[in-house]
C-alpha positions as CSV (number, residue, x, y, z in Angstrom):
1,M,47.2,-243.8,26.6
2,R,44.9,-244.9,23.8
3,E,46.8,-246.7,21.0
4,Q,44.2,-247.1,18.3
5,Q,44.6,-243.7,16.8
6,K,46.9,-240.6,17.1
7,Q,45.8,-238.2,19.8
8,N,45.0,-234.6,19.1
9,I,46.5,-231.8,21.3
10,I,45.2,-228.3,22.1
11,L,47.5,-226.2,24.3
12,I,46.0,-223.1,25.8
13,L,48.3,-220.5,27.3
14,A,46.5,-217.8,29.3
15,D,48.2,-214.4,29.5
16,D,48.7,-212.9,33.0
17,L,46.3,-215.3,34.8
18,G,47.5,-216.5,38.1
19,Y,46.3,-219.7,39.8
20,E,44.5,-217.6,42.5
21,C,41.9,-216.6,39.9
22,L,40.4,-220.1,39.4
23,G,37.8,-221.6,41.7
24,C,39.5,-225.0,41.6
25,Y,42.6,-223.5,43.1
26,G,40.6,-221.8,45.9
27,G,40.0,-218.5,44.2
28,E,36.9,-216.7,45.4
29,S,36.8,-213.5,43.2
30,Y,35.7,-214.9,39.8
31,N,33.3,-217.5,38.4
32,T,35.3,-220.1,36.5
33,P,32.9,-223.1,36.1
34,N,34.3,-224.4,32.9
35,L,37.9,-224.6,34.1
36,D,36.7,-226.0,37.4
37,A,34.8,-228.7,35.5
38,M,37.8,-229.4,33.4
39,A,39.9,-229.8,36.5
40,A,37.3,-232.0,38.2
41,S,37.2,-234.4,35.2
42,G,40.9,-234.2,34.4
43,T,44.2,-233.5,36.2
44,R,45.0,-230.3,38.1
45,F,48.6,-229.7,38.9
46,T,49.3,-227.8,42.1
47,H,53.0,-227.1,41.5
48,A,53.3,-225.9,37.9
49,Y,55.8,-223.1,37.2
50,A,56.4,-220.6,34.5
51,L,58.8,-217.7,34.3
52,P,57.8,-214.2,35.6
53,L,57.1,-212.6,32.1
54,C,55.5,-213.7,28.9
55,T,58.4,-214.0,26.3
56,P,60.7,-216.0,28.6
57,T,57.8,-218.5,29.2
58,R,56.8,-218.6,25.6
59,V,60.4,-219.3,24.4
60,Q,60.7,-222.1,27.0
61,I,57.4,-223.8,26.3
62,M,57.8,-223.7,22.6
63,T,61.4,-225.0,22.5
64,G,61.6,-227.1,25.6
65,K,64.8,-225.3,26.6
66,Y,65.9,-223.2,29.6
67,N,66.3,-219.6,28.5
68,F,70.1,-219.5,28.9
69,R,70.3,-221.8,25.8
70,N,68.4,-219.7,23.3
71,W,67.5,-216.2,24.8
72,K,67.9,-213.3,22.4
73,A,65.8,-210.4,23.6
74,F,62.3,-209.6,24.8
75,G,59.7,-210.3,22.2
76,I,62.1,-212.2,20.1
77,L,62.2,-215.9,19.3
78,D,65.5,-217.1,17.8
79,P,64.8,-217.7,14.1
80,D,67.1,-220.7,14.1
81,E,65.1,-222.5,16.8
82,K,62.8,-225.5,16.3
83,T,59.4,-225.1,18.0
84,F,56.9,-227.7,19.1
85,G,55.1,-226.7,15.9
86,H,58.0,-228.0,13.8
87,Y,58.2,-231.2,15.7
88,M,54.4,-231.8,15.5
89,Q,54.5,-231.2,11.8
90,H,57.3,-233.8,11.4
91,A,55.1,-236.2,13.4
92,G,52.4,-235.9,10.7
93,Y,50.1,-233.4,12.5
94,K,48.3,-230.5,11.0
95,T,49.3,-227.5,13.1
96,C,47.7,-224.1,13.9
97,V,48.5,-221.2,16.2
98,T,45.8,-218.6,17.0
99,G,45.8,-215.7,19.5
100,K,48.9,-213.6,20.4
101,W,52.3,-213.9,18.7
102,Q,54.6,-211.1,19.8
103,L,57.8,-213.0,19.0
104,W,59.1,-210.8,16.1
105,S,60.3,-207.2,16.1
106,Y,59.0,-206.2,19.6
107,N,60.7,-202.8,20.1
108,P,59.6,-199.5,18.7
109,P,61.9,-198.1,16.0
110,S,63.8,-195.7,18.3
111,F,64.7,-198.3,21.0
112,E,67.6,-200.7,20.4
113,P,67.0,-200.6,16.6
114,E,69.4,-203.6,16.1
115,W,66.4,-205.8,17.1
116,R,64.1,-204.2,14.4
117,G,62.8,-206.9,12.2
118,Q,64.4,-209.7,14.3
119,G,62.8,-212.9,15.6
120,M,60.6,-215.6,14.2
121,L,57.6,-214.9,12.0
122,P,54.6,-217.2,12.5
123,E,54.8,-218.6,9.0
124,N,58.3,-219.9,9.8
125,A,57.4,-221.4,13.2
126,G,56.0,-224.8,12.3
127,F,52.4,-223.9,11.9
128,D,50.4,-224.7,8.8
129,E,47.9,-222.0,9.7
130,F,48.0,-218.9,11.9
131,F,45.5,-216.3,13.0
132,L,47.3,-213.8,15.2
133,W,47.5,-210.5,16.9
134,H,50.9,-208.7,17.1
135,A,52.4,-210.7,14.3
136,G,54.4,-207.6,13.1
137,H,56.0,-204.4,14.4
138,T,55.1,-203.3,17.9
139,E,53.9,-199.8,16.9
140,D,51.5,-201.4,14.3
141,K,50.1,-204.0,16.7
142,G,46.7,-202.3,17.2
143,S,44.0,-203.7,19.5
144,R,43.9,-207.3,20.7
145,Y,40.4,-206.9,22.0
146,A,37.7,-204.7,20.4
147,D,38.2,-204.1,16.7
148,P,41.4,-206.2,16.7
149,L,44.3,-206.1,14.2
150,I,44.7,-209.7,13.1
151,F,46.9,-211.3,10.5
152,D,46.5,-214.8,9.0
153,N,48.2,-216.7,6.2
154,N,46.7,-214.4,3.6
155,G,47.6,-211.1,5.3
156,L,45.7,-208.5,7.3
157,R,42.1,-209.4,8.0
158,Q,39.5,-206.9,6.9
159,D,36.5,-208.3,8.8
160,T,37.2,-207.5,12.4
161,K,35.5,-204.1,12.9
162,G,33.0,-204.4,15.7
163,R,34.2,-207.8,16.8
164,Y,36.0,-209.0,19.9
165,G,39.4,-210.5,19.4
166,P,39.1,-213.5,21.7
167,D,35.9,-214.4,20.0
168,L,37.6,-214.4,16.7
169,Y,40.6,-216.4,17.9
170,V,38.4,-219.2,19.3
171,E,36.2,-219.2,16.2
172,Y,39.3,-219.8,14.1
173,L,40.4,-222.6,16.4
174,L,37.1,-224.4,16.3
175,D,36.9,-224.0,12.5
176,F,40.4,-225.5,12.1
177,V,39.5,-228.4,14.4
178,K,36.3,-229.0,12.3
179,R,38.2,-228.9,9.0
180,Y,40.9,-231.3,10.2
181,Q,38.9,-233.6,12.5
182,N,39.7,-236.7,10.5
183,Q,43.4,-236.3,10.9
184,P,45.6,-235.6,13.9
185,F,46.0,-231.9,14.7
186,F,47.9,-229.7,17.2
187,V,46.5,-226.3,18.1
188,Y,48.5,-223.8,20.1
189,Y,46.3,-221.0,21.5
190,P,48.4,-218.3,23.3
191,M,45.4,-216.2,24.5
192,A,45.3,-212.4,24.6
193,L,43.2,-212.6,27.8
194,T,43.8,-211.5,30.6
195,H,46.6,-209.2,29.7
196,G,46.2,-205.4,30.1
197,P,44.9,-203.0,28.9
198,F,41.9,-204.0,31.0
199,M,39.2,-203.6,28.4
200,P,35.5,-204.5,28.5
201,T,34.4,-207.8,27.1
202,P,31.1,-208.3,25.2
203,D,29.7,-209.4,28.6
204,S,30.7,-206.1,30.3
205,L,28.3,-203.3,30.8
206,E,30.8,-200.9,29.2
207,W,31.1,-202.8,25.9
208,I,28.4,-200.7,24.2
209,E,29.4,-197.4,25.8
210,N,33.2,-197.4,25.4
211,R,34.8,-200.7,24.4
212,H,38.3,-199.1,24.2
213,K,38.5,-197.7,27.7
214,S,40.7,-199.5,30.1
215,N,39.7,-200.0,33.7
216,V,41.2,-202.5,36.1
217,G,37.7,-203.4,37.2
218,N,37.3,-205.1,33.9
219,F,39.7,-207.8,35.0
220,K,36.9,-209.8,36.5
221,Y,35.0,-209.8,33.2
222,M,38.3,-210.8,31.4
223,V,38.9,-213.8,33.7
224,E,35.3,-214.9,33.3
225,Y,35.5,-214.5,29.5
226,T,38.6,-216.7,29.6
227,D,36.6,-219.4,31.3
228,K,33.7,-218.9,28.8
229,I,36.1,-219.5,25.9
230,V,37.5,-222.6,27.4
231,G,33.9,-223.9,27.7
232,Q,33.3,-223.1,24.0
233,I,36.4,-225.1,23.1
234,M,35.3,-228.1,25.2
235,N,31.8,-228.0,23.9
236,G,33.0,-227.7,20.3
237,L,35.1,-230.8,20.7
238,D,32.2,-232.6,22.3
239,D,29.9,-231.7,19.3
240,L,32.5,-233.2,16.9
241,G,32.9,-236.3,19.1
242,L,36.6,-235.5,19.6
243,C,36.8,-235.2,23.4
244,D,38.1,-238.7,24.0
245,N,41.0,-238.4,21.6
246,T,42.0,-234.8,22.2
247,L,44.2,-233.7,25.1
248,V,43.4,-230.1,26.2
249,M,45.9,-228.4,28.4
250,F,45.5,-225.0,30.0
251,I,48.3,-223.1,31.7
252,G,49.2,-219.6,32.6
253,D,52.3,-217.8,31.3
254,N,53.0,-216.0,34.6
255,G,51.2,-214.5,37.5
256,S,48.4,-212.0,37.4
257,P,49.0,-208.2,37.0
258,T,50.3,-206.5,40.1
259,E,47.4,-204.0,39.8
260,V,44.9,-206.8,40.6
261,V,44.1,-208.1,44.1
262,S,41.9,-211.3,44.2
263,M,40.7,-213.4,47.1
264,L,42.4,-216.7,47.5
265,G,40.3,-218.4,50.1
266,D,39.8,-215.9,52.8
267,R,42.9,-213.8,52.2
268,P,43.7,-211.1,49.6
269,F,46.3,-212.1,47.0
270,R,48.0,-209.5,44.9
271,G,49.2,-210.5,41.4
272,G,52.9,-211.0,41.1
273,K,53.6,-210.6,37.3
274,G,57.3,-209.9,36.8
275,K,58.3,-211.2,40.3
276,S,60.1,-214.4,40.9
277,T,58.0,-215.3,43.9
278,D,55.1,-217.8,43.8
279,A,52.8,-214.9,42.9
280,G,54.7,-214.4,39.7
281,I,55.7,-217.9,38.6
282,R,53.3,-220.5,40.1
283,V,50.5,-220.9,37.5
284,P,47.4,-223.0,36.9
285,L,47.9,-226.1,34.9
286,I,44.8,-228.3,34.0
287,A,44.7,-231.2,31.6
288,S,41.6,-232.9,30.3
289,W,41.5,-236.0,28.1
290,G,38.0,-237.2,27.8
291,N,36.4,-239.6,30.2
292,N,38.5,-242.7,30.0
293,E,41.9,-241.7,31.4
294,T,43.0,-242.8,34.9
295,G,45.4,-240.1,35.9
296,T,45.5,-238.4,39.3
297,S,42.8,-235.8,39.6
298,V,45.1,-233.6,41.8
299,C,48.9,-233.9,41.2
300,N,51.5,-232.3,43.4
301,D,54.4,-233.1,41.2
302,L,56.6,-230.3,39.9
303,V,56.1,-229.2,36.2
304,D,57.7,-226.4,34.4
305,C,57.3,-225.1,30.9
306,S,60.2,-227.1,29.4
307,D,58.1,-230.3,30.1
308,F,55.5,-229.7,27.4
309,L,57.6,-230.6,24.4
310,P,58.7,-234.0,25.7
311,T,55.2,-234.8,26.9
312,M,53.8,-234.0,23.5
313,M,56.5,-236.1,21.8
314,E,55.6,-239.1,24.0
315,I,51.9,-238.7,23.2
316,V,52.5,-238.7,19.5
317,G,54.9,-241.6,19.8
318,T,58.0,-240.1,18.3
319,S,61.4,-238.9,19.6
320,L,63.3,-235.7,19.2
321,P,66.3,-235.7,16.9
322,S,69.4,-237.1,18.6
323,Q,71.1,-233.7,18.4
324,A,68.2,-231.8,19.9
325,I,68.6,-230.4,23.4
326,C,65.5,-230.6,25.6
327,D,65.5,-229.8,29.3
328,G,62.0,-231.0,30.1
329,R,60.6,-234.2,31.4
330,S,57.4,-235.8,30.2
331,F,54.4,-235.6,32.6
332,L,52.4,-238.0,30.4
333,P,52.5,-240.7,33.2
334,Q,50.7,-238.4,35.6
335,L,47.9,-237.9,33.0
336,V,47.3,-241.6,32.3
337,G,47.7,-243.3,35.6
338,K,51.1,-244.9,35.0
339,R,54.0,-244.8,37.4
340,P,55.5,-241.3,37.1
341,N,59.1,-240.3,37.3
342,P,58.6,-236.8,38.8
343,R,61.0,-234.0,38.9
344,E,62.9,-233.5,42.1
345,W,63.5,-229.8,41.3
346,I,62.9,-227.1,38.7
347,Y,65.4,-224.5,37.5
348,A,65.0,-221.0,36.2
349,W,67.2,-218.6,34.3
350,H,65.3,-215.4,33.9
351,N,66.7,-212.2,32.2
352,P,64.2,-210.3,30.1
353,L,66.9,-207.9,28.8
354,P,67.5,-206.5,26.3
355,G,63.9,-205.2,25.9
356,W,61.8,-202.1,25.7
357,A,60.3,-201.0,29.0
358,K,62.2,-203.7,31.0
359,E,64.3,-201.3,33.1
360,G,64.9,-202.6,36.5
361,Y,65.0,-206.2,35.5
362,Y,68.2,-208.2,35.8
363,L,69.4,-211.8,35.6
364,Q,68.0,-214.1,38.2
365,E,68.7,-217.8,38.6
366,W,67.1,-220.2,41.1
367,A,66.3,-223.8,41.8
368,Q,63.5,-225.1,43.9
369,D,61.2,-228.0,44.9
370,Q,57.8,-227.9,46.5
371,T,59.3,-226.7,49.8
372,W,62.6,-224.9,49.3
373,K,63.9,-222.3,46.9
374,L,67.5,-221.3,46.5
375,Y,68.8,-218.3,44.5
376,D,72.2,-218.2,43.0
377,D,73.1,-215.3,45.4
378,G,72.6,-217.7,48.3
379,R,69.2,-216.7,49.5
380,L,67.1,-219.7,50.7
381,Y,63.4,-219.7,51.4
382,N,60.9,-222.1,52.9
383,L,58.0,-221.7,50.5
384,V,55.6,-223.6,52.8
385,I,55.7,-220.9,55.5
386,D,57.0,-218.0,53.5
387,V,55.3,-218.1,50.1
388,L,56.2,-214.5,49.2
389,E,59.8,-214.9,50.2
390,E,60.0,-212.2,52.8
391,Y,62.2,-214.0,55.3
392,P,65.4,-215.7,53.9
393,I,66.8,-218.5,56.1
394,E,69.4,-216.9,58.3
395,E,70.6,-219.9,60.3
396,D,70.4,-223.3,58.7
397,T,68.8,-226.3,60.4
398,E,69.7,-229.8,59.3
399,E,66.7,-229.8,57.0
400,S,67.5,-226.5,55.4
401,K,71.2,-227.4,55.1
402,T,70.3,-230.5,53.1
403,A,68.0,-228.6,50.9
404,R,70.6,-225.9,50.3
405,K,73.2,-228.5,49.3
406,N,70.8,-230.3,46.9
407,L,69.6,-227.2,45.2
408,Q,73.1,-225.7,45.0
409,S,74.2,-228.8,43.1
410,V,71.5,-228.0,40.6
411,L,72.6,-224.4,40.2
412,N,76.2,-225.6,39.8
413,R,75.3,-228.1,37.0
414,M,73.4,-225.4,35.2
415,K,76.2,-222.9,35.5
416,Q,78.6,-225.4,33.9
417,Q,76.3,-225.7,30.9
418,Q,76.2,-221.9,30.2
């Protein structure tokens, strides 16, 4: 890593975009030239994992903790938590969040009213500036796309009529970067795209006719607009001469919507949002850091969302407070060509309850590596030959017996900490 100056960080979290959507992962249904170019010049991780739904992933990525340590309710971030925004501020960085918030007062008034007005407001989350959709009550959230309802540090924006939300989020991001280009900055961009409703983009034929009509066929335009926005960010950094001292990371928060079927190579691939299979939790992760790094272009090491906080802390050259709990492991060595200390396993605790419209979900725990996955109810799967987990291992071989023993020890250790 470069030592002469502090490095900037931009973290982009796509919403409901599975790895099968990107050309660099073998996707054939959508054109993603900017993300593919970012992967070609940077590092593409093949075994990055999130949780099946957005709030669990967001809580984990922002705090570096497994959900059993700080889960409250869906759409809620514990107001007593410290986020990577707080830690980056403490490290001397200017911080900004733009895009989707949805971490305060998620439920409508009539459902579980005890969660009304609960969670963390963006102004308390460690960000000097924010520009966000769904920063308040759920019933007042409005559109995230055409004519969006957006709040910033000064309140409700009045200049969004006729505009497209993702255009405004990225405009704010680039303006922030331009204003603070002479000091270290951290930008967190939790995107609105490609989450439903499946609305037209300004590049869709339907944009002029009815920009508020949802149609799953618009998912293609939404994926390609996501890629377009990434290109705008990379071009904006290049114009300011910031590419070589700005790490840009792009990751998905969970799998694609189940309504969407894409082509992964020569086979159809249905999105698995909400499911604990690879279709729901294996996500794209691409990192680009200018032209001078020597990291591996394709990395098969395990990464999960708790790993971002320690990676960022290592980049900025500071440590977390001694009393802070962090479950992650830095993947900085993989980015800079140093000898890595990769994870041997990842662990997940997923329970999106309590939460509005989350009927049918329940607590799931599992541990896995690149080949094997063990649930706490004893189901074991070989992910190489059974990626959608249709055939649990009925009779152990020596190999599966060893995998079961190793992963069960992980589950046991995590149980002891709960």
